[in-house]
C-alpha positions as CSV (number, residue, x, y, z in Angstrom):
1,M,0.1,-0.2,0.5
2,L,1.6,4.1,-0.8
3,T,1.9,6.2,2.9
4,S,0.6,10.0,1.8
5,A,4.2,10.8,1.0
6,N,5.4,8.7,-2.3
7,I,1.3,8.6,-3.9
8,I,2.6,11.9,-4.9
9,T,5.6,10.8,-6.3
10,E,3.5,7.4,-7.3
11,T,1.5,10.0,-9.5
12,Q,4.2,12.5,-10.6
13,N,5.4,9.2,-12.5
14,N,2.7,7.6,-13.9
15,Y,1.4,11.2,-15.3
16,T,4.8,11.1,-16.7
17,V,4.7,8.1,-19.1
18,E,1.3,8.1,-19.0
19,T,1.7,11.2,-20.7
20,E,4.6,10.0,-22.8
21,I,2.8,6.9,-24.2
22,Y,-0.2,8.7,-24.9
23,L,1.6,11.2,-27.5
24,L,3.3,8.2,-29.2
25,Y,-0.2,6.4,-29.3
26,V,-1.8,10.1,-31.0
27,G,0.9,9.8,-32.9
28,I,1.0,6.8,-34.9
29,L,-2.5,7.4,-35.4
30,V,-2.1,10.0,-37.0
31,S,0.8,8.2,-39.0
32,R,-1.3,5.3,-40.0
33,D,-4.1,7.4,-41.2
34,M,-0.8,9.3,-43.5
35,G,0.6,6.0,-44.8
36,T,3.4,5.6,-42.7
37,S,5.5,3.5,-41.2
38,S,6.2,5.0,-38.4
39,F,6.2,8.3,-36.3
40,I,8.8,10.5,-34.5
41,L,8.3,12.1,-31.5
42,N,9.8,15.0,-30.1
43,K,10.6,18.3,-28.4
44,D,9.6,19.7,-31.9
45,S,6.9,17.4,-32.8
46,E,3.4,19.2,-32.3
47,T,0.2,17.4,-30.9
48,T,-3.0,18.2,-31.1
49,V,-5.2,17.0,-28.3
50,N,-8.9,17.9,-27.8
51,G,-8.6,20.9,-30.6
52,T,-5.2,21.9,-28.1
53,A,-1.8,22.1,-29.7
54,V,1.0,20.5,-26.9
55,T,4.8,20.6,-28.4
56,G,7.4,18.3,-27.8
57,S,6.6,15.4,-24.8
58,P,7.9,15.7,-20.7
59,M,10.5,13.4,-21.8
60,S,11.4,15.3,-24.8
61,V,11.5,18.3,-23.2
62,E,13.5,17.9,-20.5
63,G,17.1,17.1,-21.0
64,N,17.6,15.2,-17.8
65,Y,15.9,12.2,-19.3
66,Y,18.7,12.5,-22.2
67,K,21.1,12.4,-20.0
68,T,20.1,9.4,-17.9
69,W,20.0,7.6,-20.9
70,Q,23.7,8.5,-22.0
71,G,24.6,7.9,-18.1
72,K,25.8,11.4,-17.1
73,I,23.7,11.3,-14.3
74,I,22.0,9.0,-12.3
75,N,18.6,8.8,-12.1
76,S,17.2,6.1,-11.8
77,R,13.1,7.2,-11.3
78,Y,14.4,8.3,-15.1
79,T,15.7,5.5,-16.5
80,I,12.6,3.2,-14.8
81,E,10.0,5.6,-16.9
82,M,11.6,5.2,-20.2
83,Q,12.0,1.8,-19.7
84,K,8.3,1.8,-19.1
85,V,7.5,3.3,-22.3
86,I,9.7,0.5,-24.3
87,D,8.7,-1.7,-22.7
88,R,4.3,-0.7,-23.2
89,Y,5.2,0.1,-26.9
90,T,7.6,-3.5,-27.4
91,Q,4.9,-5.9,-26.0
92,L,2.5,-4.7,-28.7
93,G,4.6,-5.6,-31.1
94,Y,6.2,-2.2,-32.2
95,T,10.1,-0.7,-32.8
96,I,10.6,2.1,-30.5
97,N,14.1,3.2,-30.1
98,R,15.4,6.3,-28.5
99,K,17.4,8.6,-30.4
100,S,19.4,12.8,-30.8
101,D,19.9,15.0,-33.1
102,D,21.3,17.9,-30.0
103,M,23.2,15.7,-27.8
104,E,20.7,17.7,-24.9
105,H,17.5,16.4,-26.0
106,L,15.8,12.9,-26.5
107,Y,13.5,11.7,-29.3
108,W,11.7,8.4,-29.7
109,Q,10.9,6.7,-33.7
110,I,8.7,3.8,-33.7
111,T,8.0,2.2,-36.7
112,W,5.5,-0.7,-37.1
């Protein structure tokens, strides 16, 4: 059972992971409708959610996810969160990779 102190941390962690998974899913649907078989979610990607434009994603905008992925800093929460995203899409049969083009932020490339 979660303590009152843990409930805040768990909610924040789940929010980041679920937001990332959701934005990737919306991108997959849009890409599929456009006849492509891949999608990239980066800090500049714009996703429309209920009429509101969302730029980037929690993991692509926050540079510490990139630093954690590259081993420049140690942040077990970020490592676990990224792995949850990877696991979700791998289990669904997608190929998902973390990449970077600016050596400061990660982006997701997902293919099917």
